N, C-alpha and C positions, 0 to 999 in steps of 0.2 A: 536296520534290517528287521523285517517282521519275523516273529517267532513262529515256528511250525511245531505243533505238538503231535498231531496225528495225520497220517496219510492213509489212503486206501489204494491197494494194488488191484489192477484189472488186467488179465484174470487173476484171481487170488487162489483158486483151487488147483491150478495147473502147476503142481509141485514135483513132477517127475524129475525135471532138471533141478538140481539144488540151488540154482541161481537166486530165486526169490528168497529162499531161506537164508542164504548167505548175505544178501543185500539187506534183508530185514535185520539180521544180527548186527551188521555194520551200522545201520541207521540208529539202532538202539544205543550203540556206543557213542553216537554224537547227539543223543538226546531226542530222537524222533521215534515215535511208536507207529507200528503198522496196524491199522484197525483190522480185527478178524472178520473181514467182509464175508457175508454169507451169499453174495450174488457175484456174478462175473461180468456185469455191466451196470452202469448207473441208472437203473430204472427210475422213473420220475418220482414215484412215492418214496423209494429208498433215498434218493438224493435230498428230498425235502426233510425226511425224518432225521438224517445224520448231519445236516449242515452245521449244527452247533458244536459238534465234536470233531469234525474232519475238515482240514483246511485244503488239502491237496488230493486230487485224483490223479494217480500215476498209472498210465497205460503202458503195457508192454506189447505182447504179440497181439495183432489185430485180426488175423484170419479166422480165429475162433468165432468171431462175431457173426460171420456169414457162411459158415460151413453148413450148407443146406443141400437138399436133394435136387433142387432145380434153380435155374437162374432167377426165376420170378421170386421164389422164396428168399433167395440171397439178397436180391435187390430190395425187397421190403425190409429185411433185417438191417441193411445199410441205412435206409431212410430213417428207420426208428432210432438207430444209433446217432444219426445227425441231430434228431430232435432231442435226444438225451444229452448230447454235448451242449447244445444251445441252452437247454434248461439249466444244466450245471453252471454254465457261465452266468446266466441270469441270477442264479442263487448266490453267486460270489465265490464259487470254488476256483482254485487255481488248477489249471490242467497242464500236465507234463506227460510227454511221450518219450520212451526209449526206443529208438529205431535199431533193433537188434540186427535186422536184415532189411534190405531195400524192399523186397517183395517176398511172399512165401516161396519156399523151395519148390513146391508142387502147385502149379497155378491152374485152377479149374476155371476161374472167371477173371482173366487178366484185366478186363475193363474195370471191374469192381475193385480189384486189388489197387489199381491206381487211384480210383475215385475215393476210396476210404482213406487213403493216405493224404490226399488233398484235403479231405474233410478234417482229418486230425490236425494237419498243419495249419489249417485256418483257425481252429479253436485253441491250439496249444499255446500257452504262454511261453514255455520253453521246451526244448528238445534235447535229449541226451543221445550221444553216440559213443561207441567204444574206442574210436580211433580217429586220427586226422582224416583218413580216407573217407570215413562216414560223413564227416563235416563237409568235405569237398563234394560228395555225392548229393547231399542236401542242397548245396548251392547250385550245382550244375543241373540236376534233374528237376528241382522244385523251386529254385530261386530263393530258398530260405537261408538267410545269413544271420539274422538277429536272434538272440536268445538261444544259441546252440552251445552246449557244453560237452566237452570230451571227458568221459568217465571210463577209464579202461576196465575191462573185465577183470574181476579179482580171481585169485587162484583157488584151486580145489584141494589144497594140502590139508590132510586130516579128515576130509569128508568121508572117505571110504576106509574101512579097517585095513591096516597095512602092516602085516606081520610076517610075510613069507619072503624067503630069500630066492634069488633067481634060479639057483640049481634045484631047489625044492619045487619051485613053481613049474619048471619044465618037466620035472619027474611026475608031478601030479597031473599035468596036462598031456603027458605022453609025447613030449617034444624032444628032439635030439639035443644033447648038450653041446655038440661040436659044430652047430650050424648057426648062420646068421638068421634070426627069426624076425620076419616082418609081420606086423599085426594091423589088421583093420578090426575095430571093435565099435559096434553101434548098430542102430537100425539099418537093415539091408534095404536101401532104397536107391532107385536108379540114378537120381541126381547126384549121389555121392561118388560116382565114377568107378563103381566096382568092376564093370565090364572092362574098362580101360586098364584098371589095375591088374586084373587077371591076364589080359592080353599082353600087357607090358612085361610081366614076369615071364610069361611063356615065350617071349621073344629074347630072353636072356638065357644063355646056356649054362650059367654058373650053377653047379650042383650044390654049392654051399648056401644058397639062398632058399629059404623056405617061407611060405606065407600061411598065416592063420587068418581066416575070415570068420568072425564070430558075432552073432547077434540075432535079433528077432527079425524075421521077414514079415512085412506088412502086406505083401502080395505073394500068394502061393505060386503064381505064374512066374514071377521074377526069381523066386527061390529055385524053382525047377530049372529055369534058364541057367542060373549059376551052377547048379549041380551038373548039368550037361557040359558046361564050359570047363569044369575043373576035374571031372571024374577020371580023365586019362593022365593027369599030371600029379604024380606022387608027392611033389613038393608042396602041394596046396592042400591044406586041411580046412574043410568047410564045416563049421559048427553052427548050425541054424537052430536058434531057440533063444529064449530069454536068458540073459546073463544076470544072475542075482548080484546085488550090490557087493556082497562079501567076496565074490569071485572077480570083481573088476581089477583090484590090484594084482591078483594072481596072473591074469593075462598080461598086464603091462610089465610085471617083473619077469615074466617068461620071455618077453620080447626084447630084441635089441633096438628096434625102430618101430614107431607107430606111423602108419601111412594114412593120410587123409586126402584122397585124390578128388577133391570137390571139383565139380564142373562150374559151380557158381557158389559164392559165399561172401558174406561181409564179416560177420563175427562168428567165431567157432569155439564153442565150449569144448569140443573134442580135442582140439589142439592144446588148449589150456589144461585140460585134464591129463593129457599125456605128459606135458612138462611137469605138472604137479606131482606126478608119480615117477619122475626122474627118467623119462623115456624120450630120447631124441625123436625127431619127426621128419618125414618127407611130405612136403606140402606145396601147393601151387602158390605163386605170387599173386594172390587175389585179395581184395578187400583189406581187412585189418591185419592179415597174416604177416606181411613183410615188416610191420611195425613191432611184431612180437618175436619173430623167428629170424635169426641170423645164422651164419656158418658155424658158430660155436655150439648151437643147440639143434641144428637140423640142416636139411637140404631143401632149398627153394628151387622150384623149376618153373619154367615159362609154360603156362597152360595152353598157349597158342602154338607151341612147338609140338609137332606130331610125335617126336621122340623124347620130349622133355621128361615125362614120368619114367620111361624106360631107362634113360641115362641116369636119372636120379637114383633109381633102385640099384642100378649096377654099381654106383659109387659106394654103396653101403658096405661092400666087402673090403673096402680100402680105408675106411675111416676109423678113428679112435672112438668107438661108440661108448666105451665106459666113461671116458672123460666128458664126452658130449652129454651123457646122462647126468653127470654131476652138475654140469653147466645148466642143463634144463631145469633141474630142481632149484638152483640158485636164481635163475631167471623168474620162475614162477613165484618164488618167495618174495620177490620185489614188488609183486602186484597184490597189495593187501586190501582187504575190504574196508578197513577204516578210511583209507585214503579215497577209495571210490565213493564211500558214503559222504565224505566231506564235499566232494564235487556235486553229488546228487543234492545235498542240502543247499548248495548255492543255486542249483536249478529250481529248487522249491521256493527260494526267497528273492532271487534277482531276475531281471529281464535280460541282461547281457553281461 
């Protein structure tokens, strides 16, 4: 088995999600360093200069490569990327791609989304996915079956400062102590199913269910729409704005259940974060989620059922949520980054 000393992540600067930092730390534990790459794509000159010190180019999210104002500009960016991949192969780099999601959540150029993935799969020596469902999708959609490795998403335990108790958290956030608190935390974006979440709660008469929706809106129009939807329902607290890292545990400890009502998803860091902070989840049976969540840690619903989310929310008043929270933390703890890094290392050194 060839030894790998240094890899480069692309993109390397996109570190808002702690995933890359945690994977880098895990790789360090198994003897692999991540080069402090100063660029977010393998430009021809960069690839030539660093060949002696880097063996593997590890690609993650691809849509950043062609986020452009026009289709023409995006098309040119994709063409250049193809040239860069071909050059990297010519120089002897090993190319690895982690398919975090099949396509971007918000698709401006669907044709290019598909094309750039075909391009990556053509040049990639191996591909990483986070679950068996991802492996099946690669086979069904792209016919890729060789060189595919399943490396589950690791947990986020200890990533955020975690010192507040549930009662204190509710007091600080001004939430009632005697209600079942549902939480959505993250960027407020249409694909995350927030409209359906609000409508589902409004279809439940239970006065003991309250909902907190907190996070930054990337679209002022969508934020205004949510405000109009929720202003007459006193059970819904809409908190629009950036949530600092130090306040993330505060929200999860104040909540009884985290709700992630995705309309489409393969891998979800949001679900793993909730479990890592001991919070049960209400989630759709999509992508990797059913391989992570069972009835001990959350409620799975059928996203094709018009009443699926509503019925799942209604169950929350009848469940032993404290026990489920303990199970959630135990489940998250079983997904360690060292184990993930060992599988990633196999993808760096093997073909199948």
